[in-house]
VMD Tcl script that draws the C-alpha trace (Angstrom):
set ca {
  {124.14 -37.89 -43.28}
  {125.09 -34.23 -43.68}
  {123.14 -31.29 -42.34}
  {120.87 -29.37 -44.65}
  {121.81 -25.77 -45.41}
  {119.16 -24.57 -42.94}
  {120.48 -26.86 -40.20}
  {124.06 -25.77 -40.85}
  {122.91 -22.15 -40.60}
  {121.16 -22.87 -37.30}
  {124.37 -24.39 -35.91}
  {126.23 -21.30 -37.11}
  {123.87 -18.91 -35.33}
  {124.15 -20.92 -32.10}
  {127.96 -21.01 -32.26}
  {128.05 -17.28 -32.95}
  {125.97 -16.53 -29.87}
  {128.12 -18.81 -27.74}
  {131.34 -17.21 -28.99}
  {130.32 -13.59 -28.37}
  {129.00 -14.41 -24.88}
  {132.06 -16.44 -23.82}
  {133.78 -15.25 -20.62}
  {136.41 -13.37 -22.63}
  {134.40 -12.87 -25.83}
  {133.53 -9.54 -27.47}
  {130.87 -8.69 -24.87}
  {133.55 -8.80 -22.17}
  {135.69 -6.01 -23.64}
  {135.71 -3.10 -21.20}
  {138.57 -1.01 -22.56}
  {141.09 -0.48 -25.36}
  {143.91 1.63 -23.92}
  {146.24 3.19 -26.50}
  {149.74 3.48 -25.13}
  {152.39 6.18 -25.33}
  {156.18 5.85 -24.93}
  {155.89 7.31 -21.42}
  {154.75 4.92 -18.64}
  {151.24 5.64 -17.36}
  {148.61 4.13 -15.09}
  {145.66 2.39 -16.72}
  {142.18 2.36 -15.15}
  {141.73 -0.56 -12.79}
  {145.14 -2.12 -13.51}
  {148.24 -2.29 -11.32}
  {151.66 -1.04 -12.40}
  {152.45 1.32 -15.26}
  {152.11 0.58 -18.98}
  {153.73 1.95 -22.13}
  {154.70 1.12 -25.73}
  {158.31 0.38 -26.58}
  {160.07 -1.30 -29.52}
  {156.92 -2.97 -30.83}
  {155.89 -4.42 -27.45}
  {153.35 -3.54 -24.78}
  {155.46 -3.01 -21.67}
  {154.62 -2.89 -17.98}
  {156.45 -2.30 -14.75}
  {154.90 -4.55 -12.11}
  {155.54 -5.05 -8.41}
  {155.26 -8.18 -6.28}
  {151.65 -8.60 -5.25}
  {150.20 -7.02 -8.42}
  {148.94 -10.53 -9.34}
  {149.60 -10.22 -13.07}
  {150.68 -13.46 -14.80}
  {151.46 -14.42 -18.36}
  {148.72 -16.69 -19.65}
  {149.70 -20.33 -19.12}
  {152.18 -19.57 -16.36}
  {151.71 -19.91 -12.62}
  {154.40 -17.52 -11.47}
  {153.52 -13.87 -10.95}
  {155.19 -11.43 -13.33}
  {157.28 -8.74 -11.64}
  {159.61 -5.99 -12.78}
  {159.67 -4.98 -16.43}
  {157.46 -7.16 -18.65}
  {157.29 -6.88 -22.46}
  {154.30 -8.46 -24.21}
  {154.28 -9.13 -27.95}
  {151.01 -7.94 -29.61}
  {148.42 -9.88 -31.59}
  {150.18 -9.15 -34.90}
  {153.24 -11.10 -33.72}
  {153.40 -14.87 -34.31}
  {154.47 -15.24 -30.69}
  {151.73 -13.01 -29.27}
  {151.46 -12.99 -25.48}
  {148.50 -12.38 -23.18}
  {148.49 -11.48 -19.50}
  {145.85 -12.34 -16.88}
  {144.85 -10.59 -13.67}
  {142.38 -12.48 -11.52}
  {139.52 -12.98 -14.00}
  {140.70 -10.31 -16.43}
  {142.41 -11.06 -19.74}
  {144.88 -8.41 -20.92}
  {145.45 -8.60 -24.67}
  {148.14 -6.46 -26.39}
  {147.19 -5.33 -29.90}
  {148.93 -3.44 -32.70}
  {147.13 -1.38 -35.35}
  {149.08 0.56 -38.00}
  {152.11 0.75 -35.74}
  {150.20 1.87 -32.64}
  {150.02 -0.34 -29.56}
  {147.18 -0.78 -27.10}
  {146.10 -3.05 -24.26}
  {142.63 -4.52 -24.36}
  {140.94 -5.57 -21.13}
  {138.37 -8.37 -21.17}
  {136.28 -8.75 -18.01}
  {133.78 -11.64 -17.66}
  {131.79 -9.41 -15.28}
  {131.31 -6.68 -17.94}
  {127.82 -5.12 -17.76}
  {127.16 -5.76 -21.45}
  {127.89 -9.46 -21.03}
  {125.57 -9.63 -18.01}
  {122.78 -7.93 -19.99}
  {123.17 -10.07 -23.13}
  {120.06 -11.96 -24.23}
  {121.08 -13.08 -27.72}
  {121.34 -11.92 -31.32}
  {118.17 -11.31 -33.30}
  {118.28 -12.82 -36.79}
  {116.17 -12.92 -39.91}
  {114.70 -16.36 -40.71}
  {116.86 -18.51 -42.95}
  {115.95 -18.21 -46.65}
  {117.90 -20.09 -49.35}
  {117.28 -17.33 -51.92}
  {119.69 -15.09 -50.00}
  {122.61 -17.34 -50.98}
  {123.52 -16.05 -54.44}
  {126.23 -16.98 -56.94}
  {129.03 -14.42 -57.14}
  {132.12 -13.95 -59.29}
  {135.35 -12.53 -57.88}
  {137.56 -10.35 -60.05}
  {140.91 -9.32 -58.51}
  {142.26 -5.84 -59.10}
  {144.67 -5.81 -62.03}
  {147.22 -3.95 -59.95}
  {146.93 -6.40 -57.05}
  {145.76 -5.71 -53.52}
  {145.48 -2.06 -52.54}
  {144.83 -0.04 -49.41}
  {141.71 2.10 -49.07}
  {141.39 4.66 -46.30}
  {138.15 3.81 -44.49}
  {136.52 5.45 -41.50}
  {136.46 3.30 -38.37}
  {133.97 3.12 -35.52}
  {136.28 5.15 -33.27}
  {136.19 8.10 -35.68}
  {139.61 7.55 -37.23}
  {140.41 6.58 -40.81}
  {142.62 3.54 -41.29}
  {143.81 1.60 -44.36}
  {141.76 -1.43 -45.40}
  {143.54 -3.86 -47.71}
  {141.18 -4.92 -50.51}
  {141.83 -7.49 -53.21}
  {139.08 -6.99 -55.79}
  {135.33 -7.10 -56.31}
  {132.59 -9.69 -56.36}
  {129.71 -9.30 -58.80}
  {126.28 -10.80 -58.16}
  {122.59 -10.37 -58.95}
  {120.05 -9.50 -56.28}
  {116.40 -8.64 -56.88}
  {116.99 -8.69 -60.63}
  {119.71 -6.04 -60.38}
  {123.47 -6.41 -60.73}
  {125.65 -5.34 -57.80}
  {129.30 -5.39 -56.83}
  {131.10 -5.38 -53.48}
  {134.72 -4.58 -52.77}
  {136.27 -7.46 -50.82}
  {139.39 -8.33 -48.86}
  {141.34 -11.57 -49.00}
  {143.36 -13.45 -51.57}
  {144.23 -17.11 -51.93}
  {141.44 -18.08 -49.52}
  {138.06 -16.89 -48.21}
  {136.94 -13.37 -49.06}
  {135.34 -10.88 -46.69}
  {133.29 -7.70 -47.09}
  {131.98 -4.92 -44.90}
  {128.48 -4.04 -46.07}
  {125.49 -1.83 -45.40}
  {122.04 -1.81 -47.02}
  {118.71 -0.03 -46.63}
  {117.97 -1.91 -43.38}
  {121.19 -0.64 -41.78}
  {120.68 1.55 -38.74}
  {117.00 0.59 -38.59}
  {116.08 -3.10 -38.75}
  {119.75 -4.07 -38.50}
  {122.95 -2.71 -36.97}
  {124.52 0.16 -38.93}
  {126.78 -2.21 -40.92}
  {127.64 -5.89 -41.05}
  {130.38 -8.28 -42.16}
  {130.04 -11.24 -44.52}
  {132.51 -13.97 -45.51}
  {132.57 -15.78 -48.87}
  {134.21 -19.15 -49.61}
  {137.48 -19.04 -51.52}
  {136.67 -18.61 -55.23}
  {137.50 -21.35 -57.70}
  {139.89 -20.94 -60.62}
  {137.23 -19.02 -62.57}
  {136.41 -16.73 -59.66}
  {133.12 -18.43 -58.79}
  {131.97 -18.31 -55.17}
  {128.76 -17.87 -53.15}
  {127.60 -14.77 -51.29}
  {125.33 -16.03 -48.51}
  {123.64 -13.09 -46.83}
  {122.06 -15.50 -44.35}
  {125.47 -15.41 -42.69}
  {125.89 -11.66 -42.63}
  {127.07 -11.02 -39.08}
  {127.43 -8.18 -36.63}
  {130.86 -6.55 -36.24}
  {132.61 -6.69 -32.86}
  {131.74 -3.04 -32.16}
  {128.06 -4.04 -32.02}
  {128.91 -5.86 -28.79}
  {131.35 -3.41 -27.16}
  {132.18 0.23 -27.89}
  {135.93 -0.35 -27.51}
  {136.41 -2.16 -30.83}
  {137.63 -0.19 -33.88}
  {135.66 -1.85 -36.69}
  {135.96 -0.47 -40.24}
  {132.91 1.05 -41.92}
  {131.91 -0.16 -45.41}
  {134.26 1.10 -48.12}
  {132.87 3.14 -51.04}
  {130.41 1.12 -53.13}
  {129.57 -1.36 -50.37}
  {126.32 0.36 -49.35}
  {123.67 -1.63 -51.22}
  {120.50 0.09 -52.37}
  {118.35 -2.94 -51.49}
  {117.01 -4.27 -48.19}
  {119.06 -7.31 -47.19}
  {116.59 -9.00 -44.85}
  {118.94 -11.85 -43.99}
  {121.56 -12.66 -41.40}
  {122.10 -11.16 -37.96}
  {120.11 -8.06 -37.05}
  {120.84 -6.62 -33.60}
  {122.19 -7.47 -30.16}
  {119.33 -8.25 -27.78}
  {119.69 -7.16 -24.14}
  {117.73 -7.87 -21.00}
}
mol new
graphics top color blue
foreach p $ca { graphics top sphere $p radius 0.5 }
foreach p [lrange $ca 0 end-1] q [lrange $ca 1 end] { graphics top cylinder $p $q radius 0.2 }
display resetview
């Protein structure tokens, strides 16, 4: 016997809460340190760190207690870590900390995840709107004729970065026709959205994922599964804001609303 849509949604909300509150989940992020070619100290970390030839590099001494994840031996001397955009990405650990190299538009940074982060300790859950089947609406995806394109979009850290978008989905909500610009091709689609609840009843923007469209472009836009971006849980994420046209003029009273703290 399969779960009903409401039961599947309930499982989804529970798994979301468990994932964000995991020891090294989004709530545990305490810093994103952008690196320069010159070695420098990073707050709370041993050794010196810099960016070189597409890798996050460190010079470590015996007793610094930094290890590559999955290895028992301490790393010493010059260490080069491949970032998250590399198929062979590497992560370092220091006591309970997880040190994750990332690359964004050619720039390298080191993210620090600490299970003892204050935001994780204060987390009490995610507030959500009640499930309502009417918020799952049919949608039709139309790819851009010229193929995927990059839009410059403001990010939560105040910088504009390119967002690769593949086309638009059209749907009807409240008797009115709407469109959203979406990313993804050959699989699930994703959108960054805002609506008239944003910044009041809900966080200032949210993400939503749509199943891969069929051969005719048909898919489903389920606002019950609109979810908070990582930057709702920690200030050190660089989430993209909604691109032009993705600010709906209706109140989407569905999906995740806000992070709840003690």
